[in-house]
MARTITI-916137 format. One record per residue (C-alpha): x, y, z; residue in one letter; residue number from 1; chain. Coordinates in Angstrom, 3 decimals, m for minus. Example, Ala and Ser with C-alpha at 12.3 -4.5 7.8 and 13.67 -1.06 7.14 Angstrom:
BEGIN
((12.300, m4.500, 7.800), 'A', 1, 'A')
((13.670, m1.060, 7.140), 'S', 2, 'A')
This chain:
BEGIN
((23.590, 98.808, 45.567), 'M', 1, 'A')
((23.760, 101.096, 48.599), 'I', 2, 'A')
((22.145, 99.631, 51.711), 'P', 3, 'A')
((19.104, 101.401, 53.104), 'E', 4, 'A')
((19.743, 103.913, 55.859), 'T', 5, 'A')
((19.253, 102.354, 59.264), 'G', 6, 'A')
((20.011, 98.779, 58.212), 'T', 7, 'A')
((22.792, 96.801, 59.845), 'E', 8, 'A')
((24.799, 96.627, 56.608), 'S', 9, 'A')
((24.511, 100.409, 56.172), 'H', 10, 'A')
((25.923, 100.915, 59.679), 'R', 11, 'A')
((28.835, 98.568, 58.926), 'L', 12, 'A')
((29.675, 100.371, 55.678), 'V', 13, 'A')
((29.439, 103.762, 57.355), 'R', 14, 'A')
((31.513, 102.637, 60.353), 'T', 15, 'A')
((34.267, 101.286, 58.101), 'R', 16, 'A')
((34.285, 104.470, 56.025), 'A', 17, 'A')
((34.578, 106.640, 59.123), 'V', 18, 'A')
((37.447, 104.541, 60.505), 'R', 19, 'A')
((39.351, 104.772, 57.209), 'L', 20, 'A')
((38.680, 108.449, 56.509), 'A', 21, 'A')
((41.866, 109.551, 58.257), 'H', 22, 'A')
((43.947, 107.202, 56.079), 'L', 23, 'A')
((42.486, 108.347, 52.769), 'L', 24, 'A')
((43.324, 111.981, 53.350), 'G', 25, 'A')
((46.642, 111.443, 55.079), 'M', 26, 'A')
((49.496, 113.233, 53.412), 'D', 27, 'A')
((52.616, 111.119, 53.833), 'S', 28, 'A')
((54.817, 114.217, 53.935), 'T', 29, 'A')
((52.865, 115.865, 56.751), 'T', 30, 'A')
((54.649, 115.851, 60.069), 'I', 31, 'A')
((52.501, 115.005, 63.096), 'T', 32, 'A')
((52.160, 117.206, 66.173), 'V', 33, 'A')
((54.993, 115.255, 67.768), 'S', 34, 'A')
((57.231, 116.125, 64.821), 'G', 35, 'A')
((57.368, 112.556, 63.532), 'L', 36, 'A')
((56.180, 111.050, 60.250), 'A', 37, 'A')
((52.744, 109.387, 60.538), 'P', 38, 'A')
((52.552, 105.650, 61.247), 'L', 39, 'A')
((49.636, 103.234, 60.855), 'I', 40, 'A')
((49.088, 99.838, 62.430), 'S', 41, 'A')
((48.877, 96.574, 60.552), 'I', 42, 'A')
((45.151, 96.496, 61.358), 'E', 43, 'A')
((44.658, 99.937, 59.795), 'E', 44, 'A')
((46.639, 98.918, 56.717), 'L', 45, 'A')
((44.628, 95.715, 56.493), 'S', 46, 'A')
((41.383, 97.711, 56.486), 'E', 47, 'A')
((42.719, 100.254, 54.002), 'Y', 48, 'A')
((43.857, 97.587, 51.522), 'L', 49, 'A')
((40.915, 95.304, 52.318), 'N', 50, 'A')
((43.190, 92.296, 52.861), 'V', 51, 'A')
((43.568, 90.142, 55.992), 'P', 52, 'A')
((46.398, 90.961, 58.397), 'T', 53, 'A')
((47.684, 87.423, 57.752), 'R', 54, 'A')
((48.181, 88.366, 54.085), 'T', 55, 'A')
((50.221, 91.414, 55.119), 'L', 56, 'A')
((52.390, 89.202, 57.344), 'H', 57, 'A')
((52.850, 86.701, 54.493), 'D', 58, 'A')
((53.744, 89.450, 51.995), 'W', 59, 'A')
((56.227, 90.902, 54.465), 'R', 60, 'A')
((57.962, 87.581, 55.058), 'L', 61, 'A')
((58.125, 86.965, 51.303), 'A', 62, 'A')
((59.580, 90.450, 50.727), 'G', 63, 'A')
((56.531, 91.563, 48.721), 'R', 64, 'A')
((54.725, 93.961, 51.071), 'G', 65, 'A')
((55.459, 97.483, 52.238), 'P', 66, 'A')
((58.358, 97.981, 54.634), 'R', 67, 'A')
((57.390, 97.816, 58.296), 'A', 68, 'A')
((58.825, 99.238, 61.495), 'V', 69, 'A')
((58.948, 97.327, 64.754), 'H', 70, 'A')
((57.706, 99.419, 67.665), 'V', 71, 'A')
((58.231, 97.104, 70.583), 'G', 72, 'A')
((56.400, 93.935, 69.577), 'R', 73, 'A')
((54.044, 95.730, 67.196), 'Q', 74, 'A')
((54.420, 96.349, 63.467), 'L', 75, 'A')
((53.780, 99.846, 62.182), 'R', 76, 'A')
((54.000, 101.279, 58.687), 'Y', 77, 'A')
((55.114, 104.739, 57.635), 'F', 78, 'A')
((52.391, 106.167, 55.434), 'V', 79, 'A')
((55.097, 107.316, 52.986), 'A', 80, 'A')
((56.388, 103.719, 52.673), 'D', 81, 'A')
((52.875, 102.401, 52.027), 'V', 82, 'A')
((52.292, 105.041, 49.335), 'N', 83, 'A')
((55.646, 104.240, 47.717), 'E', 84, 'A')
((54.872, 100.514, 47.744), 'W', 85, 'A')
((51.433, 101.115, 46.240), 'L', 86, 'A')
((52.997, 103.156, 43.429), 'Q', 87, 'A')
((55.329, 100.227, 42.707), 'Q', 88, 'A')
((52.282, 97.939, 42.431), 'Q', 89, 'A')
((50.634, 100.159, 39.819), 'R', 90, 'A')
((50.355, 98.711, 36.334), 'E', 91, 'A')
((52.566, 100.360, 33.717), 'E', 92, 'A')
((50.163, 99.169, 31.032), 'V', 93, 'A')
((46.557, 98.273, 31.766), 'T', 94, 'A')
((46.164, 94.528, 32.270), 'G', 95, 'A')
((49.882, 93.850, 32.797), 'R', 96, 'A')
((51.415, 93.403, 36.250), 'A', 97, 'A')
((54.518, 95.458, 37.123), 'P', 98, 'A')
((57.902, 93.931, 36.314), 'E', 99, 'A')
((59.099, 91.354, 38.820), 'G', 100, 'A')
((55.668, 90.223, 39.961), 'R', 101, 'A')
């Protein structure tokens, strides 16, 4: 059910969609203006995957999440690495988890 226009829940859904729009269309092979591959923050990845940042930290420490890059004290993720990791999570056969999970 789509919330009515003008309601608080409609604004939250719309706000989240606007914030994530740049991630959905991001081509992991596109080079940014600076000439570097695009990076996203752990907060952006958390929103994109709809999981808490704590879960991403836990997956990372257990060796189950996408590879991260330390930029100073912050974690960043190459969009290409996230896409590769997501492909590895895809079911080979519907209803069966990938091997090793």
